[in-house]
ZASETOR-911062 format. One record per residue (C-alpha): z, x, y; chain. Coordinates in nm, 4 decimals. Example, Ala and Ser with C-alpha at 12.3 -4.5 7.8 and 13.67 -1.06 7.14 Angstrom:
+----------+----------+----------+------+
!       zz !       xx !       yy ! unit !
+----------+----------+----------+------+
!   0.7800 !   1.2300 !  -0.4500 !    A !
!   0.7140 !   1.3670 !  -0.1060 !    A !
+----------+----------+----------+------+
% end
This chain:
+----------+----------+----------+------+
!       zz !       xx !       yy ! unit !
+----------+----------+----------+------+
!  12.5882 !   7.9458 !  13.7274 !    A !
!  12.4890 !   8.0090 !  13.3665 !    A !
!  12.7586 !   7.9868 !  13.1011 !    A !
!  12.8480 !   8.3280 !  12.9579 !    A !
!  12.7120 !   8.3762 !  12.6069 !    A !
!  12.9801 !   8.4368 !  12.3451 !    A !
!  12.8083 !   8.6580 !  12.0908 !    A !
!  12.9353 !   8.6897 !  11.7362 !    A !
!  13.0827 !   8.4184 !  11.5146 !    A !
!  13.0594 !   8.1429 !  11.7805 !    A !
!  12.6799 !   8.1661 !  11.7469 !    A !
!  12.6579 !   8.1785 !  11.3698 !    A !
!  12.6208 !   7.8011 !  11.3382 !    A !
!  12.2787 !   7.8337 !  11.5058 !    A !
!  12.1535 !   7.9793 !  11.1759 !    A !
!  12.1651 !   7.8556 !  10.8159 !    A !
!  12.3477 !   8.1699 !  10.6987 !    A !
!  12.6123 !   8.1240 !  10.4303 !    A !
!  12.9609 !   8.1342 !  10.5773 !    A !
!  13.1437 !   8.3418 !  10.3154 !    A !
!  12.9484 !   8.6671 !  10.3520 !    A !
!  12.9213 !   8.9629 !  10.5868 !    A !
!  12.5501 !   8.9585 !  10.6681 !    A !
!  12.4670 !   9.3051 !  10.8050 !    A !
!  12.0995 !   9.3050 !  10.7122 !    A !
!  11.9048 !   9.1157 !  10.9752 !    A !
!  11.6539 !   9.4012 !  10.9630 !    A !
!  11.5041 !   9.3327 !  10.6204 !    A !
!  11.3658 !   8.9823 !  10.6699 !    A !
!  11.5320 !   8.8459 !  10.9798 !    A !
!  11.7016 !   8.5064 !  10.9818 !    A !
!  11.5226 !   8.2170 !  11.1486 !    A !
!  11.7401 !   7.9950 !  11.3732 !    A !
!  11.7673 !   7.6246 !  11.2996 !    A !
!  11.5992 !   7.5398 !  11.6293 !    A !
!  11.2900 !   7.7436 !  11.5433 !    A !
!  11.2757 !   7.5992 !  11.1912 !    A !
!  11.2807 !   7.2528 !  11.3470 !    A !
!  10.9903 !   7.3512 !  11.5737 !    A !
!  10.7999 !   7.4739 !  11.2678 !    A !
!  10.8548 !   7.1435 !  11.0915 !    A !
!  10.7209 !   6.9694 !  11.4010 !    A !
!  10.4015 !   7.1744 !  11.3992 !    A !
!  10.3501 !   7.0973 !  11.0313 !    A !
!  10.3897 !   6.7247 !  11.0937 !    A !
!  10.1357 !   6.7389 !  11.3756 !    A !
!   9.8910 !   6.9190 !  11.1500 !    A !
!   9.9290 !   6.6753 !  10.8617 !    A !
!   9.8801 !   6.3644 !  11.0771 !    A !
!   9.5129 !   6.4575 !  11.1190 !    A !
!   9.4362 !   6.7899 !  10.9467 !    A !
!   9.0668 !   6.7989 !  11.0397 !    A !
!   9.1220 !   6.7366 !  11.4088 !    A !
!   9.4108 !   6.9857 !  11.4174 !    A !
!   9.2596 !   7.2725 !  11.2152 !    A !
!   8.8950 !   7.2378 !  11.3116 !    A !
!   8.9496 !   7.1168 !  11.6670 !    A !
!   9.2759 !   7.2135 !  11.8344 !    A !
!   9.3990 !   7.5176 !  11.6425 !    A !
!   9.1880 !   7.7807 !  11.8165 !    A !
!   9.3194 !   7.6939 !  12.1612 !    A !
!   9.6773 !   7.6658 !  12.0364 !    A !
!   9.6621 !   8.0088 !  11.8744 !    A !
!   9.5174 !   8.1676 !  12.1870 !    A !
!   9.7952 !   8.0147 !  12.3988 !    A !
!  10.0600 !   8.1497 !  12.1607 !    A !
!   9.8888 !   8.4897 !  12.1528 !    A !
!   9.8784 !   8.5021 !  12.5338 !    A !
!  10.2511 !   8.4355 !  12.5615 !    A !
!  10.3401 !   8.6912 !  12.2931 !    A !
!  10.1051 !   8.9464 !  12.4470 !    A !
!  10.2766 !   8.9136 !  12.7845 !    A !
!  10.6102 !   8.9776 !  12.6133 !    A !
!  10.4921 !   9.2960 !  12.4380 !    A !
!  10.2908 !   9.4364 !  12.7280 !    A !
!   9.9363 !   9.3455 !  12.6298 !    A !
!   9.6488 !   9.1054 !  12.6971 !    A !
!   9.6042 !   8.7987 !  12.4818 !    A !
!   9.2438 !   8.8907 !  12.3995 !    A !
!   9.3674 !   9.2166 !  12.2433 !    A !
!   9.6168 !   9.0518 !  12.0086 !    A !
!   9.5619 !   8.8629 !  11.6833 !    A !
!   9.8075 !   8.7052 !  11.4441 !    A !
!   9.8599 !   8.8338 !  11.0895 !    A !
!  10.1147 !   8.7382 !  10.8232 !    A !
!  10.3237 !   9.0573 !  10.8464 !    A !
!  10.3073 !   9.4181 !  10.9587 !    A !
!  10.2015 !   9.5298 !  10.6095 !    A !
!   9.8962 !   9.3039 !  10.6318 !    A !
!   9.8186 !   9.4518 !  10.9729 !    A !
!   9.8378 !   9.8076 !  10.8398 !    A !
!   9.6155 !   9.7184 !  10.5446 !    A !
!   9.3670 !   9.5541 !  10.7812 !    A !
!   9.3261 !   9.8750 !  10.9773 !    A !
!   9.3107 !  10.0958 !  10.6681 !    A !
!   9.0412 !   9.8755 !  10.5094 !    A !
!   8.8337 !   9.8701 !  10.8303 !    A !
!   8.8036 !  10.2457 !  10.8833 !    A !
!   8.4827 !  10.3965 !  10.7387 !    A !
!   8.6554 !  10.6772 !  10.5541 !    A !
!   8.4785 !  10.9953 !  10.4546 !    A !
!   8.5775 !  11.2025 !  10.1532 !    A !
!   8.8151 !  11.4751 !  10.2670 !    A !
!   8.9449 !  11.2845 !  10.5717 !    A !
!   9.3166 !  11.3344 !  10.6256 !    A !
!   9.5632 !  11.0486 !  10.6683 !    A !
!   9.9029 !  11.1406 !  10.8110 !    A !
!  10.2207 !  10.9398 !  10.7678 !    A !
!  10.5860 !  11.0290 !  10.8063 !    A !
!  10.8379 !  11.1062 !  10.5341 !    A !
!  11.0236 !  10.7947 !  10.6580 !    A !
!  10.7251 !  10.5613 !  10.6100 !    A !
!  10.7855 !  10.2132 !  10.4705 !    A !
!  10.7027 !  10.2016 !  10.0947 !    A !
!  10.4333 !   9.9336 !  10.1382 !    A !
!  10.2610 !  10.1462 !  10.4026 !    A !
!  10.2805 !  10.4496 !  10.1757 !    A !
!  10.1295 !  10.2496 !   9.8897 !    A !
!   9.8463 !  10.1245 !  10.1101 !    A !
!   9.7769 !  10.4851 !  10.2088 !    A !
!   9.7807 !  10.5919 !   9.8438 !    A !
!   9.5205 !  10.3268 !   9.7633 !    A !
!   9.2913 !  10.4575 !  10.0382 !    A !
!   9.3402 !  10.8098 !   9.9102 !    A !
!   9.2512 !  10.7094 !   9.5560 !    A !
!   8.9498 !  10.4944 !   9.6434 !    A !
!   8.7938 !  10.6981 !   9.9249 !    A !
!   8.8938 !  11.0552 !   9.8475 !    A !
!   9.1248 !  11.0746 !  10.1471 !    A !
!   9.3869 !  11.3495 !  10.1658 !    A !
!   9.7419 !  11.2353 !  10.2433 !    A !
!   9.9544 !  11.4592 !  10.4623 !    A !
!  10.3195 !  11.4015 !  10.5429 !    A !
!  10.5074 !  11.4677 !  10.8647 !    A !
!  10.8452 !  11.5830 !  10.7325 !    A !
!  11.1065 !  11.4316 !  10.9624 !    A !
!  11.4634 !  11.5503 !  10.8935 !    A !
!  11.7526 !  11.3061 !  10.8828 !    A !
!  11.9314 !  11.2947 !  11.1064 !    A !
!  11.7022 !  11.4762 !  11.3524 !    A !
!  11.8418 !  11.6477 !  11.6599 !    A !
!  11.6289 !  11.4398 !  11.8959 !    A !
!  11.2859 !  11.2833 !  11.9603 !    A !
!  11.1238 !  11.6232 !  12.0081 !    A !
!  11.1969 !  11.7183 !  11.6484 !    A !
!  11.0187 !  11.4025 !  11.5293 !    A !
!  10.7139 !  11.4685 !  11.7491 !    A !
!  10.6966 !  11.8307 !  11.6279 !    A !
!  10.6939 !  11.7106 !  11.2662 !    A !
!  10.3708 !  11.5219 !  11.3428 !    A !
!  10.2267 !  11.8081 !  11.5482 !    A !
!  10.2625 !  12.0440 !  11.2518 !    A !
!  10.0343 !  11.8338 !  11.0278 !    A !
!   9.7797 !  11.6988 !  11.2779 !    A !
!   9.4577 !  11.8946 !  11.2692 !    A !
!   9.0799 !  11.8814 !  11.2947 !    A !
!   9.0589 !  11.6960 !  10.9622 !    A !
!   9.3000 !  11.4185 !  11.0617 !    A !
!   9.1221 !  11.0842 !  11.0801 !    A !
!   9.4290 !  10.8635 !  11.1232 !    A !
!   9.8027 !  10.9023 !  11.1733 !    A !
!  10.0410 !  10.6153 !  11.1043 !    A !
!  10.3374 !  10.6354 !  11.3393 !    A !
!  10.6637 !  10.4575 !  11.2696 !    A !
!  10.8083 !  10.2994 !  11.5837 !    A !
!  11.1359 !  10.2078 !  11.4149 !    A !
!  11.1625 !  10.3615 !  11.0700 !    A !
!  11.2699 !  10.1161 !  10.8022 !    A !
!  11.4934 !  10.3378 !  10.5824 !    A !
!  11.6391 !  10.5570 !  10.8577 !    A !
!  11.6327 !  10.3056 !  11.1495 !    A !
!  11.5275 !  10.5852 !  11.3866 !    A !
!  11.3285 !  10.4994 !  11.6978 !    A !
!  11.0324 !  10.7388 !  11.6961 !    A !
!  10.8762 !  10.8649 !  12.0224 !    A !
!  10.5599 !  10.6645 !  11.9576 !    A !
!  10.3974 !  10.7355 !  12.2935 !    A !
!  10.4373 !  11.1120 !  12.2590 !    A !
!  10.3037 !  11.1098 !  11.9031 !    A !
!  10.0061 !  10.8928 !  12.0012 !    A !
!   9.9231 !  11.1473 !  12.2726 !    A !
!   9.9363 !  11.4254 !  12.0130 !    A !
!   9.6953 !  11.2252 !  11.7953 !    A !
!   9.4438 !  11.1806 !  12.0778 !    A !
!   9.4674 !  11.5499 !  12.1621 !    A !
!   9.3871 !  11.6291 !  11.7984 !    A !
!   9.0961 !  11.3825 !  11.7991 !    A !
!   9.2741 !  11.1518 !  11.5544 !    A !
!   9.3179 !  10.7751 !  11.5505 !    A !
!   9.6738 !  10.6400 !  11.5823 !    A !
!   9.8210 !  10.3271 !  11.4238 !    A !
!  10.1789 !  10.2407 !  11.5208 !    A !
!  10.3858 !  10.0535 !  11.2639 !    A !
!  10.6178 !   9.8516 !  11.4877 !    A !
!  10.7501 !   9.6204 !  11.2175 !    A !
!  11.1012 !   9.6216 !  11.3674 !    A !
!  11.0210 !   9.6723 !  11.7352 !    A !
!  10.9524 !   9.3244 !  11.8866 !    A !
!  11.2861 !   9.1840 !  11.9986 !    A !
!  11.4635 !   9.5171 !  11.9397 !    A !
!  11.2858 !   9.7423 !  12.1910 !    A !
!  11.1310 !   9.6761 !  12.5289 !    A !
!  10.7603 !   9.7034 !  12.4550 !    A !
!  10.4494 !   9.8012 !  12.6447 !    A !
!  10.2119 !   9.8419 !  12.3535 !    A !
!   9.9064 !   9.9127 !  12.5662 !    A !
!  10.0868 !  10.2000 !  12.7418 !    A !
!  10.1716 !  10.3707 !  12.4121 !    A !
!   9.8136 !  10.4898 !  12.3914 !    A !
!   9.7551 !  10.4147 !  12.0237 !    A !
!   9.4391 !  10.2563 !  11.8832 !    A !
!   9.6325 !   9.9861 !  11.6958 !    A !
!   9.9842 !   9.8457 !  11.6954 !    A !
!  10.1325 !   9.6079 !  11.4386 !    A !
!  10.4625 !   9.4229 !  11.4822 !    A !
!  10.6665 !   9.1539 !  11.3110 !    A !
!  10.8042 !   8.8566 !  11.4994 !    A !
!  11.0133 !   8.7235 !  11.2086 !    A !
!  11.2725 !   9.0020 !  11.2274 !    A !
!  11.4227 !   9.0553 !  11.5728 !    A !
!  11.2229 !   8.7920 !  11.7619 !    A !
!  11.3464 !   8.4917 !  11.5575 !    A !
!  11.0061 !   8.3560 !  11.4469 !    A !
!  10.9569 !   8.2094 !  11.0977 !    A !
!  10.8510 !   8.4333 !  10.8104 !    A !
!  10.4794 !   8.4974 !  10.8212 !    A !
!  10.4563 !   8.5655 !  11.1946 !    A !
!  10.3280 !   8.9086 !  11.2965 !    A !
!  10.0605 !   9.0522 !  11.5233 !    A !
!   9.7922 !   9.3169 !  11.5304 !    A !
!   9.7049 !   9.4642 !  11.8691 !    A !
!   9.3838 !   9.6612 !  11.9061 !    A !
!   9.2487 !   9.8751 !  12.1876 !    A !
!   8.8861 !   9.8283 !  12.2860 !    A !
!   8.8001 !  10.1324 !  12.0773 !    A !
!   9.0115 !  10.0004 !  11.7909 !    A !
!   8.8296 !   9.6663 !  11.7807 !    A !
!   8.5057 !   9.8337 !  11.6729 !    A !
!   8.4493 !   9.7606 !  11.3051 !    A !
!   8.7876 !   9.5872 !  11.2722 !    A !
!   8.7816 !   9.2802 !  11.0480 !    A !
!   9.0541 !   9.0688 !  10.8833 !    A !
!   9.1338 !   9.1198 !  10.5169 !    A !
!   8.9866 !   8.7747 !  10.4435 !    A !
!   8.6390 !   8.7594 !  10.5978 !    A !
!   8.5542 !   8.3945 !  10.6651 !    A !
!   8.3335 !   8.1564 !  10.8616 !    A !
!   8.3515 !   8.3337 !  11.1975 !    A !
!   8.2508 !   8.6798 !  11.0816 !    A !
!   8.0681 !   8.8670 !  11.3563 !    A !
!   8.1901 !   8.6381 !  11.6384 !    A !
!   8.4390 !   8.8866 !  11.7787 !    A !
!   8.7929 !   9.0122 !  11.7284 !    A !
!   8.9980 !   8.7023 !  11.8113 !    A !
!   8.7522 !   8.4544 !  11.6606 !    A !
!   8.7490 !   8.6317 !  11.3251 !    A !
!   9.1271 !   8.6674 !  11.3035 !    A !
!   9.2059 !   8.3176 !  11.4287 !    A !
!   9.0151 !   8.1647 !  11.1392 !    A !
!   9.0416 !   8.3331 !  10.7984 !    A !
!   9.0274 !   8.0122 !  10.5992 !    A !
!   9.2737 !   7.7276 !  10.5484 !    A !
!   9.6353 !   7.8411 !  10.5849 !    A !
!   9.9590 !   7.7305 !  10.7485 !    A !
!   9.9477 !   7.8414 !  11.1144 !    A !
!  10.2930 !   7.7048 !  11.1999 !    A !
!  10.4722 !   8.0452 !  11.2009 !    A !
!  10.2372 !   8.1696 !  11.4752 !    A !
!  10.2560 !   7.8501 !  11.6774 !    A !
!  10.6356 !   7.8881 !  11.6734 !    A !
!  10.6107 !   8.1986 !  11.8924 !    A !
!  10.6900 !   7.9736 !  12.1897 !    A !
!  11.0083 !   7.8409 !  12.0273 !    A !
!  11.1106 !   8.1881 !  11.9096 !    A !
!  11.0684 !   8.3396 !  12.2550 !    A !
!  11.2528 !   8.0464 !  12.4129 !    A !
!  11.5436 !   8.1044 !  12.1739 !    A !
!  11.5375 !   8.4788 !  12.2361 !    A !
!  11.5520 !   8.4261 !  12.6119 !    A !
!  11.8267 !   8.1636 !  12.5781 !    A !
!  12.0405 !   8.4243 !  12.4004 !    A !
!  11.9947 !   8.6695 !  12.6837 !    A !
!  11.6590 !   8.8359 !  12.6161 !    A !
!  11.6878 !   9.2002 !  12.7205 !    A !
!  12.0620 !   9.1611 !  12.7552 !    A !
!  12.0716 !   9.0620 !  12.3871 !    A !
!  11.8710 !   9.3719 !  12.2927 !    A !
!  12.1128 !   9.5961 !  12.4816 !    A !
!  12.4139 !   9.4214 !  12.3296 !    A !
!  12.2788 !   9.4503 !  11.9754 !    A !
!  12.1994 !   9.8188 !  12.0222 !    A !
!  12.5451 !   9.8910 !  12.1625 !    A !
!  12.7140 !   9.7099 !  11.8725 !    A !
!  12.5012 !   9.8927 !  11.6124 !    A !
!  12.5757 !  10.2306 !  11.7717 !    A !
!  12.9474 !  10.1627 !  11.8067 !    A !
!  12.9841 !  10.0379 !  11.4489 !    A !
!  12.7724 !  10.3262 !  11.3225 !    A !
!  12.9994 !  10.5745 !  11.4944 !    A !
!  13.3035 !  10.4008 !  11.3479 !    A !
!  13.1642 !  10.4075 !  10.9937 !    A !
!  13.0485 !  10.7689 !  11.0213 !    A !
!  13.3976 !  10.8748 !  11.1270 !    A !
!  13.5543 !  10.6764 !  10.8434 !    A !
!  13.3185 !  10.8150 !  10.5792 !    A !
!  13.2766 !  11.1698 !  10.7103 !    A !
!  12.9016 !  11.1200 !  10.7599 !    A !
!  12.6674 !  11.2774 !  11.0183 !    A !
!  12.5755 !  11.0509 !  11.3087 !    A !
!  12.2160 !  11.0112 !  11.4327 !    A !
!  12.1714 !  11.0705 !  11.8079 !    A !
!  12.2332 !  10.7539 !  12.0108 !    A !
!  11.9013 !  10.7990 !  12.1859 !    A !
!  11.7176 !  10.7391 !  11.8562 !    A !
!  11.9007 !  10.4176 !  11.7650 !    A !
!  11.8082 !  10.0556 !  11.8223 !    A !
!  11.9726 !   9.7448 !  11.6756 !    A !
!  11.9983 !   9.9134 !  11.3356 !    A !
!  12.1561 !  10.2391 !  11.2272 !    A !
!  12.1343 !  10.4263 !  10.8969 !    A !
!  12.4149 !  10.6433 !  10.7677 !    A !
!  12.3744 !  10.9244 !  10.5143 !    A !
!  12.6542 !  10.8652 !  10.2692 !    A !
!  12.8657 !  11.1608 !  10.1537 !    A !
!  12.7604 !  11.1301 !   9.7915 !    A !
!  12.7835 !  11.4696 !   9.6166 !    A !
!  12.5300 !  11.3975 !   9.3445 !    A !
!  12.1533 !  11.3673 !   9.3800 !    A !
!  12.0600 !  11.0023 !   9.4068 !    A !
!  11.7510 !  10.7932 !   9.3407 !    A !
!  11.6377 !  10.4443 !   9.4370 !    A !
!  11.8002 !  10.2998 !   9.1254 !    A !
!  12.1365 !  10.4330 !   9.2453 !    A !
!  12.0734 !  10.2755 !   9.5860 !    A !
!  11.9996 !   9.9400 !   9.4251 !    A !
!  12.3109 !   9.9583 !   9.2066 !    A !
!  12.5303 !  10.0205 !   9.5076 !    A !
!  12.3640 !   9.7373 !   9.6993 !    A !
!  12.4366 !   9.5024 !   9.4110 !    A !
!  12.8010 !   9.6134 !   9.3994 !    A !
!  12.8367 !   9.5499 !   9.7699 !    A !
!  12.6818 !   9.2075 !   9.7280 !    A !
!  12.9336 !   9.1204 !   9.4579 !    A !
!  13.1851 !   9.1647 !   9.7400 !    A !
!  12.9687 !   8.9352 !   9.9547 !    A !
!  12.8522 !   9.2168 !  10.1786 !    A !
!  12.4764 !   9.2239 !  10.2453 !    A !
!  12.3605 !   9.5686 !  10.3575 !    A !
!  12.0549 !   9.7602 !  10.2303 !    A !
!  12.0597 !  10.1078 !  10.0773 !    A !
!  11.7766 !  10.3566 !  10.0483 !    A !
!  11.7182 !  10.6930 !   9.8889 !    A !
!  11.5719 !  10.9694 !  10.1076 !    A !
!  11.5351 !  11.3245 !   9.9791 !    A !
!  11.7897 !  11.2580 !   9.7060 !    A !
!  12.0541 !  11.1221 !   9.9448 !    A !
!  12.1829 !  10.7679 !   9.9801 !    A !
!  12.1344 !  10.5964 !  10.3151 !    A !
!  12.3113 !  10.2750 !  10.4104 !    A !
!  12.1649 !  10.0743 !  10.6981 !    A !
!  12.3546 !   9.8307 !  10.9183 !    A !
!  12.2047 !   9.5770 !  11.1571 !    A !
!  12.3536 !   9.4081 !  11.4615 !    A !
!  12.2305 !   9.0646 !  11.5681 !    A !
!  12.3670 !   8.7991 !  11.8016 !    A !
!  12.5814 !   8.6423 !  11.5272 !    A !
!  12.7484 !   8.9741 !  11.4317 !    A !
!  13.0745 !   9.1078 !  11.5732 !    A !
!  13.3032 !   9.4034 !  11.4996 !    A !
!  13.5061 !   9.2212 !  11.2352 !    A !
!  13.1941 !   9.1824 !  11.0190 !    A !
!  13.1916 !   9.5560 !  10.9448 !    A !
!  13.5526 !   9.5970 !  10.8293 !    A !
!  13.4957 !   9.5013 !  10.4655 !    A !
!  13.1998 !   9.7400 !  10.4450 !    A !
!  13.4083 !  10.0241 !  10.5881 !    A !
!  13.6721 !   9.9724 !  10.3184 !    A !
!  13.4328 !   9.9106 !  10.0282 !    A !
!  13.1986 !  10.2094 !  10.0490 !    A !
!  13.4458 !  10.4940 !   9.9709 !    A !
!  13.5701 !  10.3115 !   9.6613 !    A !
!  13.2162 !  10.2417 !   9.5419 !    A !
!  13.1090 !  10.6017 !   9.6004 !    A !
!  13.4076 !  10.7252 !   9.4053 !    A !
!  13.3310 !  10.4936 !   9.1146 !    A !
!  12.9647 !  10.5978 !   9.1165 !    A !
!  13.0614 !  10.9680 !   9.1123 !    A !
!  13.2892 !  10.9161 !   8.8143 !    A !
!  13.0167 !  10.7613 !   8.5989 !    A !
+----------+----------+----------+------+
% end
């Protein structure tokens, strides 16, 4: 019989996290467990013992083995998945590979991650592409309201729509499959930004029906920083090339992405260790536990602060709360409040959306209910002080 896992503080020693803080922000960059960091150090030692033999000889097969295991976890085939440094790099890869025509329309949501929005702005400026925004309210009433926001802006001129799977500022789980179907019906390409999804949601990326899917493994899947993937459909592989074109240009999707020049491949090779750790902590049980904790603590904080609660069906292991701040806010105000929280040793991110402050909480294996008490008490006082300024 397996020993029951005691989530919360009993597990915190498995990470290097400082002890005297309430760390409620696993979502921003993740936190790599000690065991996975040790595996990464092992891969680096193996590489440095004989760099030529490792990089020029063994690396290709090692990467394909890691890709095959990760692909099985996310519902894909290994030959359709390539490693990239992060989801932002994956999004840029797709945007740079599309042969844009002047006047093409590129759709993204009002909740899009700033780096994705900036990459879209660059395409618009350099290729004469028109940006259109799917205005998603917060909090929405349900997944249908999110899908309708995309449906309103998709049209005959839409070349590509970028679909959040889990929105970064609002932490909402978008109905990616339904939106991808709307894109295909409109004759548009679909790219799903799943930066937060692996390890948070049960995935079947091929079944979503998009042309491309990007996801990070360093957030909820416990891999080291610099471990992410780009999945491409057969149609999506056409004309798709890595940002750094190198020696294997023209040899096919996986060959080109597996070798983009000399770099440290250890984050990708640690996929095995990360998945082993994830499964040791309960796998899907861990995902359900994290989601339940995030929802329960979100409900508690919303009641305490008099804030509207997003529907449970749109929440994963993170939850964003619209703070009852009477004055219009900007990103500078969000950053000031974050810094004031951190002076109290509370790490939680804040965002500005449509002039309102959003505070996002995360729930990971090392979190428990007591971690959120200081945040509950601190926010009303900080809001009051900010209003009085």
